[in-house]
N, CA, C and O atoms as a DFTB+ gen file, in Angstrom:
300 C
 N C O
     1  1     123.850      98.956     103.220
     2  2     122.881      98.136     102.493
     3  2     121.741      97.764     103.456
     4  3     121.983      97.372     104.598
     5  1     120.513      97.893     102.980
     6  2     119.396      97.617     103.779
     7  2     119.128      96.142     103.916
     8  3     119.585      95.321     103.121
     9  1     118.354      95.821     104.975
    10  2     117.975      94.433     105.191
    11  2     116.885      94.026     104.258
    12  3     116.097      94.851     103.796
    13  1     116.841      92.722     103.977
    14  2     115.760      92.164     103.141
    15  2     114.450      92.189     103.878
    16  3     114.400      91.708     105.010
    17  1     113.385      92.716     103.314
    18  2     112.124      92.756     104.073
    19  2     111.515      91.361     104.147
    20  3     111.772      90.498     103.308
    21  1     110.681      91.169     105.203
    22  2     109.972      89.944     105.411
    23  2     108.760      89.978     104.497
    24  3     107.998      90.945     104.484
    25  1     108.594      88.886     103.721
    26  2     107.492      88.818     102.741
    27  2     106.660      87.576     102.919
    28  3     107.167      86.508     103.264
    29  1     105.361      87.734     102.678
    30  2     104.489      86.590     102.599
    31  2     104.385      86.211     101.106
    32  3     104.818      86.970     100.239
    33  1     103.824      85.068     100.829
    34  2     103.601      84.604      99.451
    35  2     102.816      85.623      98.689
    36  3     103.165      85.956      97.556
    37  1     101.741      86.140      99.294
    38  2     100.870      87.069      98.588
    39  2     101.620      88.330      98.165
    40  3     101.428      88.816      97.051
    41  1     102.484      88.872      99.053
    42  2     103.195      90.042      98.722
    43  2     104.211      89.762      97.598
    44  3     104.336      90.551      96.662
    45  1     104.929      88.641      97.698
    46  2     105.899      88.339      96.662
    47  2     105.237      88.090      95.332
    48  3     105.778      88.497      94.304
    49  1     104.105      87.446      95.303
    50  2     103.375      87.246      94.052
    51  2     102.938      88.574      93.437
    52  3     102.965      88.734      92.216
    53  1     102.534      89.528      94.282
    54  2     102.107      90.854      93.811
    55  2     103.368      91.551      93.184
    56  3     103.263      92.194      92.140
    57  1     104.511      91.416      93.818
    58  2     105.744      92.037      93.276
    59  2     106.123      91.431      91.953
    60  3     106.507      92.161      91.039
    61  1     106.029      90.090      91.806
    62  2     106.352      89.407      90.573
    63  2     105.419      89.812      89.462
    64  3     105.854      90.004      88.326
    65  1     104.113      89.950      89.771
    66  2     103.182      90.370      88.747
    67  2     103.433      91.792      88.273
    68  3     103.264      92.098      87.093
    69  1     103.856      92.706      89.243
    70  2     104.213      94.036      88.838
    71  2     105.450      94.078      87.917
    72  3     105.594      94.971      87.083
    73  1     106.339      93.079      88.098
    74  2     107.592      93.003      87.304
    75  2     107.376      92.269      85.940
    76  3     108.327      92.099      85.176
    77  1     106.147      91.847      85.651
    78  2     105.866      91.275      84.337
    79  2     105.735      89.753      84.379
    80  3     105.694      89.124      83.321
    81  1     105.669      89.155      85.533
    82  2     105.459      87.727      85.575
    83  2     104.023      87.366      85.665
    84  3     103.240      88.102      86.266
    85  1     103.618      86.201      85.059
    86  2     102.245      85.780      85.073
    87  2     102.231      84.319      85.554
    88  3     103.188      83.582      85.320
    89  1     101.139      83.898      86.231
    90  2     101.042      82.541      86.650
    91  2     100.948      81.595      85.434
    92  3     100.065      81.754      84.592
    93  1     101.834      80.644      85.351
    94  2     101.843      79.705      84.225
    95  2     101.013      78.475      84.633
    96  3     100.136      78.045      83.885
    97  1     101.290      77.912      85.815
    98  2     100.470      76.848      86.359
    99  2     100.839      76.654      87.836
   100  3     101.727      77.326      88.362
   101  1     100.141      75.726      88.488
   102  2     100.440      75.420      89.891
   103  2     100.659      73.939      90.052
   104  3     100.090      73.119      89.330
   105  1     101.486      73.617      91.004
   106  2     101.790      72.157      91.319
   107  2     101.778      72.088      92.833
   108  3     102.660      72.636      93.496
   109  1     100.783      71.418      93.376
   110  2     100.652      71.266      94.816
   111  2     100.495      72.655      95.478
   112  3      99.554      73.376      95.149
   113  1     101.364      73.029      96.369
   114  2     101.297      74.277      97.050
   115  2     102.292      75.296      96.475
   116  3     102.718      76.203      97.189
   117  1     102.662      75.162      95.216
   118  2     103.602      76.073      94.542
   119  2     102.979      76.652      93.283
   120  3     102.271      75.956      92.555
   121  1     103.248      77.941      93.025
   122  2     102.853      78.568      91.775
   123  2     104.075      78.680      90.916
   124  3     105.150      79.027      91.404
   125  1     103.930      78.388      89.625
   126  2     105.030      78.600      88.677
   127  2     104.707      79.810      87.826
   128  3     103.683      79.844      87.145
   129  1     105.580      80.802      87.866
   130  2     105.394      82.021      87.100
   131  2     106.327      82.018      85.933
   132  3     107.436      81.486      86.003
   133  1     105.860      82.637      84.816
   134  2     106.662      82.783      83.640
   135  2     106.620      84.302      83.220
   136  3     105.558      84.924      83.187
   137  1     107.771      84.832      82.918
   138  2     107.785      86.230      82.471
   139  2     107.331      86.343      81.064
   140  3     107.675      85.522      80.214
   141  1     106.529      87.393      80.803
   142  2     105.846      87.518      79.542
   143  2     106.843      87.830      78.381
   144  3     106.563      87.477      77.235
   145  1     107.955      88.461      78.656
   146  2     108.923      88.847      77.566
   147  2     110.025      87.846      77.348
   148  3     110.327      87.496      76.207
   149  1     110.650      87.363      78.446
   150  2     111.915      86.607      78.220
   151  2     111.745      85.145      78.697
   152  3     112.731      84.410      78.730
   153  1     110.567      84.720      79.054
   154  2     110.205      83.318      79.448
   155  2     110.999      82.810      80.592
   156  3     111.175      81.595      80.678
   157  1     111.516      83.645      81.514
   158  2     112.140      83.136      82.765
   159  2     111.018      82.496      83.588
   160  3     109.874      82.949      83.586
   161  1     111.394      81.433      84.285
   162  2     110.451      80.760      85.152
   163  2     110.834      80.824      86.615
   164  3     112.007      80.653      86.949
   165  1     109.904      81.058      87.470
   166  2     110.133      81.202      88.885
   167  2     109.070      80.372      89.670
   168  3     107.884      80.431      89.345
   169  1     109.484      79.634      90.658
   170  2     108.595      78.853      91.479
   171  2     108.418      79.507      92.832
   172  3     109.411      79.788      93.503
   173  1     107.187      79.762      93.260
   174  2     106.879      80.458      94.504
   175  2     106.033      79.519      95.388
   176  3     104.974      79.052      94.969
   177  1     106.511      79.255      96.601
   178  2     105.634      78.444      97.530
   179  2     104.489      79.265      97.998
   180  3     104.671      80.449      98.282
   181  1     103.263      78.684      98.101
   182  2     102.126      79.404      98.548
   183  2     101.701      78.900      99.883
   184  3     101.136      77.811      99.980
   185  1     101.948      79.638     100.897
   186  2     101.531      79.270     102.264
   187  2     101.170      80.569     103.002
   188  3     101.517      81.665     102.562
   189  1     100.479      80.424     104.112
   190  2     100.035      81.649     104.806
   191  2     100.943      82.124     105.912
   192  3     100.493      82.617     106.946
   193  1     102.271      81.960     105.667
   194  2     103.248      82.463     106.576
   195  2     104.398      83.051     105.855
   196  3     104.454      82.942     104.630
   197  1     105.354      83.688     106.547
   198  2     106.469      84.380     105.893
   199  2     107.328      83.383     105.157
   200  3     107.490      82.236     105.576
   201  1     107.868      83.841     104.063
   202  2     108.846      83.010     103.277
   203  2     110.229      83.256     103.800
   204  3     110.629      84.409     103.959
   205  1     111.005      82.168     104.086
   206  2     112.394      82.353     104.597
   207  2     113.227      83.237     103.663
   208  3     113.035      83.225     102.447
   209  1     114.144      83.994     104.241
   210  2     114.915      84.954     103.492
   211  2     115.787      84.291     102.403
   212  3     115.993      84.861     101.332
   213  1     116.292      83.084     102.695
   214  2     117.080      82.396     101.638
   215  2     116.228      82.008     100.414
   216  3     116.700      82.048      99.277
   217  1     114.980      81.637     100.668
   218  2     114.042      81.331      99.583
   219  2     113.737      82.572      98.738
   220  3     113.689      82.529      97.509
   221  1     113.524      83.728      99.493
   222  2     113.251      85.000      98.798
   223  2     114.437      85.330      97.887
   224  3     114.264      85.686      96.721
   225  1     115.663      85.203      98.453
   226  2     116.840      85.567      97.638
   227  2     116.973      84.656      96.400
   228  3     117.359      85.122      95.329
   229  1     116.660      83.385      96.547
   230  2     116.697      82.432      95.425
   231  2     115.681      82.844      94.349
   232  3     116.005      82.857      93.161
   233  1     114.496      83.167      94.752
   234  2     113.412      83.581      93.820
   235  2     113.864      84.871      93.117
   236  3     113.709      84.990      91.901
   237  1     114.407      85.812      93.845
   238  2     114.842      87.050      93.225
   239  2     115.958      86.852      92.190
   240  3     115.972      87.480      91.132
   241  1     116.890      85.955      92.534
   242  2     117.954      85.587      91.583
   243  2     117.372      84.957      90.316
   244  3     117.789      85.294      89.208
   245  1     116.417      84.049      90.475
   246  2     115.828      83.409      89.325
   247  2     115.031      84.415      88.424
   248  3     114.997      84.320      87.198
   249  1     114.403      85.372      89.137
   250  2     113.583      86.352      88.413
   251  2     114.399      87.527      87.820
   252  3     113.915      88.294      86.987
   253  1     115.649      87.626      88.289
   254  2     116.498      88.745      87.801
   255  2     116.155      90.032      88.400
   256  3     116.318      91.074      87.766
   257  1     115.662      90.016      89.654
   258  2     115.311      91.185      90.469
   259  2     116.397      91.368      91.496
   260  3     116.760      90.410      92.177
   261  1     116.942      92.595      91.635
   262  2     117.978      92.783      92.647
   263  2     117.329      93.026      94.000
   264  3     116.149      93.364      94.097
   265  1     118.123      92.845      95.025
   266  2     117.650      93.111      96.376
   267  2     117.246      94.552      96.557
   268  3     116.258      94.834      97.235
   269  1     117.987      95.478      95.965
   270  2     117.714      96.869      96.084
   271  2     116.390      97.263      95.335
   272  3     115.679      98.170      95.767
   273  1     116.084      96.563      94.215
   274  2     114.867      96.812      93.498
   275  2     113.668      96.363      94.382
   276  3     112.631      97.027      94.381
   277  1     113.800      95.267      95.117
   278  2     112.792      94.783      95.962
   279  2     112.581      95.742      97.129
   280  3     111.429      95.977      97.496
   281  1     113.576      96.283      97.704
   282  2     113.459      97.237      98.822
   283  2     112.816      98.506      98.313
   284  3     111.976      99.066      99.018
   285  1     113.167      99.012      97.091
   286  2     112.533     100.188      96.536
   287  2     111.040      99.943      96.275
   288  3     110.208     100.818      96.515
   289  1     110.714      98.739      95.778
   290  2     109.362      98.413      95.446
   291  2     108.514      98.296      96.745
   292  3     107.328      98.622      96.724
   293  1     109.096      97.847      97.845
   294  2     108.326      97.733      99.068
   295  2     107.928      99.045      99.649
   296  3     106.963      99.106     100.411
   297  1     108.645     100.129      99.319
   298  2     108.339     101.496      99.866
   299  2     107.185     102.032      99.245
   300  3     106.776     103.149      99.562
């Protein structure tokens, strides 16, 4: 199994948008995304440094994206 890639907020937001999520609103330094089809909601911190791997895994679980899908998308 491959390692989880290091992601910044901008890269993670780009991935979420490709997977069908749209920005619903923002609160402070966080963007709240909603999926256009199934109304899943995901909160992404917006800062100019790498997101911790535990936070990335939590966001992926909330979004219904597998770790393998993320690794394939990064290539």
